[in-house]
C-alpha positions in Angstrom: 14.7 35.5 18.7 12.4 34.1 16.1 9.3 35.7 17.6 11.0 39.1 17.5 11.9 38.6 13.9 8.3 37.6 13.0 7.1 40.7 14.8 9.5 42.9 12.9 8.4 41.4 9.6 4.7 41.9 10.3 5.2 45.5 11.5 7.4 46.2 8.4 4.6 44.9 6.1 1.8 46.5 8.0 3.5 49.9 7.5 4.4 49.2 3.8 2.7 51.2 1.0 1.6 47.9 -0.5 -0.3 46.8 2.6 -1.8 50.3 3.1 -3.0 50.3 -0.5 -4.5 46.9 -0.1 -6.3 47.9 3.1 -7.6 51.0 1.3 -9.0 48.9 -1.6 -10.8 46.7 1.0 -12.2 49.7 2.9 -13.3 51.5 -0.3 -15.7 48.7 -0.9 -16.6 47.4 2.6 -17.3 50.7 4.4 -19.7 52.3 1.9 -21.7 49.0 1.5 -21.8 48.4 5.3 -23.0 52.0 5.9 -25.5 51.7 3.1 -26.9 48.4 4.3 -27.1 49.6 7.9 -29.1 52.7 6.8 -31.4 50.4 4.7 -31.8 47.9 7.6 -32.6 50.5 10.2 -34.9 52.4 7.9 -36.8 49.1 7.5 -37.0 48.7 11.3 -38.1 52.3 11.8 -40.7 52.1 9.1 -42.2 48.9 10.6 -42.1 50.4 14.0 -43.4 54.0 13.4 -45.1 53.9 10.0 -47.4 51.0 10.4 -50.1 52.5 8.2 -47.6 53.0 5.4 -46.1 49.6 5.5 -49.5 48.0 5.8 -50.3 49.2 2.3 -51.4 46.2 0.2 -49.1 45.6 -2.8 -51.0 42.6 -4.2 -53.4 40.2 -2.6 -52.4 39.6 1.1 -48.9 40.9 0.5 -48.2 44.3 2.0 -45.3 46.7 1.7 -43.7 45.4 5.0 -43.5 41.9 3.6 -41.9 43.2 0.3 -39.4 45.2 2.3 -38.6 42.3 4.5 -37.9 40.0 1.5 -35.7 42.8 0.0 -33.6 42.7 3.1 -32.6 39.1 2.2 -32.1 40.0 -1.4 -29.9 42.9 -0.5 -27.8 40.7 1.7 -27.2 38.2 -1.0 -26.5 40.9 -3.7 -23.9 42.6 -1.4 -22.2 39.2 -0.7 -22.2 38.5 -4.5 -20.8 41.9 -5.3 -18.1 41.6 -2.6 -17.1 38.2 -4.0 -16.7 39.7 -7.4 -14.8 42.7 -6.1 -12.5 40.6 -3.9 -11.7 38.2 -6.7 -10.8 41.1 -9.0 -9.1 43.6 -6.7 -8.1 41.9 -3.4 -7.1 38.3 -3.8 -4.1 38.8 -6.1 -2.5 41.5 -4.0 -3.2 39.7 -0.8 -1.6 36.5 -2.2 1.5 38.6 -3.3 1.8 40.1 0.2 1.4 36.7 1.8 4.2 35.2 -0.4 6.5 38.1 0.3 5.9 37.8 4.1 6.4 34.0 4.1 9.6 34.3 2.1 11.0 36.9 4.5 9.9 34.8 7.5 11.7 31.7 6.1 14.9 33.7 5.4 
């Protein structure tokens, strides 16, 4: 009986406006950044594969454009992680904790 009760509670909250809004807040950040990063990543791969002359352009000394773009891949990854942390702290953590508390109270009742 307890398993059915848990399932009912989870289904109830998954269909709630509060949970749907929370999921929308997450997706409004995650999806655009994921798509943007994938476009950036595959552009880098395509450039280094098919535009060798272009990415071989020296920027300074022995450093060429391909090397700069490769380093920017790492920078982009860390910037997105930092932005997500800020966004999640401001917009996701509070509502997620509120939902968690409500679900736990209902499961204990």
